[in-house]
Each structure stands twice: as C-alpha cells, then as structure tokens.
C-alpha positions as CSV (number, residue, x, y, z in Angstrom):
1,M,95.3,92.7,65.3
2,A,93.4,91.5,68.3
3,G,91.5,88.5,69.3
4,G,88.4,86.8,70.4
5,W,86.5,90.2,71.9
6,T,88.9,92.6,72.0
7,R,89.2,95.8,69.8
8,D,92.7,96.2,68.0
9,G,94.9,98.0,70.0
10,A,93.7,96.5,73.3
11,V,96.9,94.5,74.3
12,N,99.5,97.0,73.3
13,E,96.8,99.6,75.8
14,Q,97.3,96.4,78.7
15,I,101.2,96.3,78.2
16,E,102.0,100.1,78.2
17,A,99.3,100.5,80.1
18,S,101.7,98.2,83.3
19,I,104.5,99.7,82.4
20,S,103.5,103.0,83.5
21,D,102.1,101.5,86.6
22,E,105.6,100.0,86.9
23,L,108.2,102.9,85.9
24,A,105.8,104.9,88.6
25,R,106.5,102.8,91.6
26,L,110.2,103.1,90.5
27,R,110.0,106.6,90.4
28,A,108.8,107.4,93.8
29,A,110.6,104.6,95.2
30,Q,113.8,106.6,93.7
31,R,112.2,110.3,95.2
32,Q,112.1,108.1,98.9
33,A,116.2,107.1,98.7
34,T,116.9,110.8,97.8
35,A,114.8,112.0,100.5
36,P,117.0,112.5,104.1
37,S,116.6,109.3,106.4
38,R,114.8,109.9,109.0
39,T,116.6,109.8,113.0
40,H,113.3,108.1,114.4
41,C,110.3,105.9,112.4
42,A,107.8,107.4,110.7
43,E,105.1,105.3,112.8
44,C,105.9,104.2,116.2
45,E,108.5,107.2,116.9
46,E,111.3,104.4,117.7
47,P,114.9,105.3,117.3
48,I,116.6,104.1,114.2
49,P,119.9,102.8,114.1
50,E,122.4,104.6,112.4
51,A,123.6,101.7,110.4
52,R,120.2,100.9,108.5
53,R,120.3,104.7,108.2
54,A,123.8,104.1,106.4
55,A,122.8,100.7,104.6
56,R,119.5,102.4,103.2
57,P,119.7,106.5,102.3
58,G,115.4,107.8,102.9
59,V,114.8,104.9,105.2
60,Q,111.8,106.1,107.2
61,L,110.9,102.9,109.3
62,C,112.0,101.3,111.7
63,V,112.9,97.6,111.3
64,D,109.7,96.3,113.1
65,C,107.5,99.1,110.9
66,Q,108.8,97.9,107.0
67,S,108.8,94.0,108.4
68,A,104.8,94.6,108.9
69,R,104.6,96.7,105.7
70,D,105.9,94.0,104.2
71,A,104.0,91.6,105.2
72,R,101.0,92.9,104.0
73,Y,102.2,94.3,100.5
74,R,100.9,91.8,97.4
75,P,102.2,92.5,94.8
76,A,99.9,93.3,91.5
77,A,99.3,90.4,89.1
78,G,101.2,90.5,86.0
79,F,98.7,88.2,83.5
80,N,95.3,89.8,83.5
81,R,95.5,92.3,85.8
82,R,92.9,94.8,83.9
83,G,91.0,91.6,83.2
84,S,90.2,92.2,79.1
85,K,88.1,89.3,77.5
86,D,91.2,88.3,75.2
87,S,93.3,87.0,78.1
88,Q,90.5,85.2,79.8
89,L,89.9,83.4,76.8
90,K,93.4,81.8,76.7
C-alpha cells in the first residue's frame, strides 16, 4: 500500500531501481578489476609504477589523474533520487 500521491508499488519500484543502479556500478568495477593493468596512464600517458599496478589490478590511471577523477565524483543521493512526491511529503 502506497501512501500520499504515489500508486501501489511505487516505493518498491524505487528501491529496486536503486539496487539495479548500484549492481550495475559494481559489475562495471569488477570488470575493470579483471582487465589487465596499463603500464602508462590512459589520460596523461605517464608511466604507472609497478607497485601501483600490483596493488590495484586493472589500474588504468596514474595517481594524479585518479585523484582528479575522484575529486569530481559525486555519489548519487540515496534518498529521493527519483523525486517521488511521497518522499517529498515526509
């Protein structure tokens, strides 16, 4: 039973969509980890140290490029991602 302005099952659909999104992200990360490590960065072509390649299987970026990418990353909000009116009323 849904409350507010949502139809029955809308909350479960939102939860299932969130789970599907996270599973897709994890599967993509797992595929990257099984890929061979690069010897040079994919963005700047600087050499990637052997220690980094051993520590992170499937590494594609040098530390500087990965740090810059991590700084730009914003995780998806876990609450009210899909903008359901029911969750806005709480």
